C-alpha positions as CSV (number, residue, x, y, z in Angstrom):
1,X,12.5,-3.5,12.4
2,X,10.7,-2.3,9.3
3,X,12.8,0.0,7.3
4,X,11.2,2.4,4.8
5,X,12.7,4.1,1.8
6,X,10.3,7.0,1.0
7,X,10.7,8.4,-2.4
8,X,8.8,11.6,-3.0
9,X,8.0,12.2,-6.7
10,X,4.8,14.2,-6.3
11,X,4.0,17.9,-6.2
12,X,0.8,17.2,-4.2
13,X,0.2,19.0,-0.9
14,X,-1.1,17.3,2.3
15,X,1.1,14.2,2.1
16,X,1.5,12.1,5.2
17,X,4.5,12.4,7.4
18,X,7.2,9.7,7.3
19,X,6.3,8.8,10.9
20,X,2.6,8.2,9.8
21,X,3.6,6.0,6.9
22,X,5.9,4.1,9.3
23,X,3.1,3.6,11.8
24,X,0.7,2.3,9.1
25,X,3.4,-0.1,7.7
26,X,4.3,-1.4,11.2
27,X,0.6,-2.0,11.9
28,X,0.2,-4.0,8.7
29,X,3.3,-6.0,9.6
30,X,2.5,-6.5,13.3
31,X,2.0,-10.3,12.8
32,X,4.9,-10.7,10.4
33,X,7.9,-12.3,12.1
34,X,10.7,-10.9,9.9
35,X,12.4,-7.5,9.6
36,X,11.5,-5.9,6.3
37,X,12.6,-3.2,3.9
38,X,9.9,-1.5,1.8
39,X,10.2,1.3,-0.8
40,X,7.2,3.7,-0.7
41,X,7.2,5.9,-3.8
42,X,4.7,8.7,-3.9
43,X,4.0,9.9,-7.4
44,X,1.7,12.0,-9.4
45,X,-0.9,11.0,-12.0
46,X,1.4,10.7,-15.0
47,X,3.9,8.3,-13.5
48,X,1.1,6.2,-12.0
49,X,-0.7,6.0,-15.4
50,X,2.6,5.0,-17.1
51,X,3.3,2.2,-14.5
52,X,-0.3,1.0,-14.5
53,X,-0.2,0.7,-18.3
54,X,3.2,-1.0,-18.3
55,X,2.6,-3.5,-15.5
56,X,-1.2,-4.0,-15.5
57,X,-2.1,-3.1,-19.1
58,X,-4.7,-0.7,-17.7
59,X,-5.2,2.9,-18.7
60,X,-5.0,5.8,-16.3
61,X,-3.6,6.2,-12.9
62,X,-4.4,3.9,-9.9
63,X,-4.3,4.5,-6.2
64,X,-1.5,2.0,-5.5
65,X,0.7,-0.5,-7.3
66,X,2.4,-3.2,-5.3
67,X,5.6,-4.9,-6.5
68,X,6.6,-7.8,-4.2
69,X,10.3,-8.5,-4.2
70,X,11.2,-11.6,-6.1
71,X,14.6,-13.2,-5.6
72,X,16.5,-13.3,-8.9
73,X,16.8,-16.9,-10.2
74,X,20.6,-16.7,-10.0
75,X,20.3,-16.3,-6.3
76,X,17.7,-18.9,-5.7
77,X,20.1,-21.3,-4.1
78,X,21.2,-18.7,-1.6
79,X,18.0,-18.9,0.5
80,X,19.9,-18.2,3.7
81,X,21.0,-14.9,2.4
82,X,19.5,-12.2,4.7
83,X,17.4,-10.3,2.2
84,X,14.7,-8.3,4.0
85,X,13.3,-6.5,1.0
86,X,9.6,-7.1,1.0
87,X,8.9,-5.0,-2.1
88,X,7.8,-1.6,-3.5
89,X,4.6,0.4,-3.2
90,X,3.9,3.2,-5.7
91,X,1.1,5.5,-4.5
92,X,-0.6,8.1,-6.6
93,X,-1.2,11.1,-4.3
94,X,-3.7,12.9,-6.5
95,X,-5.8,9.7,-7.0
96,X,-5.9,9.2,-3.2
97,X,-7.0,12.8,-2.6
98,X,-9.7,12.5,-5.2
99,X,-10.9,9.1,-3.8
100,X,-11.0,10.4,-0.3
101,X,-13.1,13.4,-1.4
102,X,-15.5,11.2,-3.5
103,X,-15.9,8.7,-0.7
104,X,-16.3,11.4,2.1
105,X,-13.3,9.9,4.0
106,X,-10.6,11.8,5.9
107,X,-7.5,11.9,3.7
108,X,-5.2,10.5,6.3
109,X,-7.6,7.5,6.9
110,X,-7.6,6.8,3.2
111,X,-3.8,7.0,3.0
112,X,-3.6,4.5,6.0
113,X,-6.0,2.1,4.3
114,X,-4.1,2.2,1.0
115,X,-0.7,1.7,2.7
116,X,-2.1,-1.3,4.7
117,X,-3.7,-2.7,1.5
118,X,-0.5,-2.4,-0.4
119,X,1.6,-4.0,2.4
120,X,-0.8,-6.9,2.5
121,X,-0.3,-7.4,-1.2
122,X,3.4,-7.5,-0.6
123,X,2.7,-10.3,1.9
124,X,0.8,-12.3,-0.7
125,X,-2.8,-11.3,0.1
126,X,-5.0,-10.7,-2.9
127,X,-8.6,-10.1,-3.9
128,X,-8.9,-11.9,-7.2
129,X,-11.9,-13.9,-6.1
130,X,-14.5,-13.4,-3.5
131,X,-13.0,-15.6,-0.8
132,X,-9.6,-14.0,-1.1
133,X,-11.2,-10.5,-1.1
134,X,-13.1,-11.4,2.1
135,X,-9.9,-12.6,3.9
136,X,-8.0,-9.5,2.8
137,X,-10.8,-7.0,3.7
138,X,-11.2,-8.5,7.1
139,X,-7.4,-8.3,7.7
140,X,-7.5,-4.6,6.5
141,X,-10.4,-3.8,8.8
142,X,-8.8,-5.3,11.8
143,X,-5.5,-3.5,11.2
144,X,-7.2,-0.2,10.6
145,X,-9.3,-0.7,13.8
146,X,-6.0,-1.1,15.7
147,X,-5.2,2.4,14.4
148,X,-8.6,3.8,15.4
149,X,-9.7,4.1,11.7
150,X,-13.2,3.2,10.7
151,X,-14.0,0.3,8.3
152,X,-13.1,1.7,4.9
153,X,-15.6,-0.5,3.1
154,X,-18.6,1.1,4.6
155,X,-19.9,3.7,2.1
156,X,-20.6,7.1,3.4
157,X,-23.2,8.9,1.4
158,X,-23.5,12.1,3.4
159,X,-20.5,13.9,4.8
């Protein structure tokens, strides 16, 4: 079972329901053999920008930040300890809204894509080079198709 801790720190309207977020997380973890716990924190622009600066040394807000759980060194010898925490996702609601509008995508579909993208980061997927990006994108597309969501990497020029 995938447990979610949803933290709402945003004044934005039109946020997804907890059940939607759970569905998207579960779809991203369908092939993962372990129970998980994930924190999903939904924030506004200011908090996203602060975290993006602090952890990525980049200015301004970003759509999502992923923080995979790392077992503290003091507990490294306790590998059998049942820790299910996969990590934290911090999502900037205003940035997602703006991106969905700019990309002519349904807001819920964009939320689903970003949640799936973030969960894959927690699982170790990345897009630092072209090969990694291709693998991650194909995985995202497949998961989103299972949710009846179109390929998010196809650019729509006319709504």
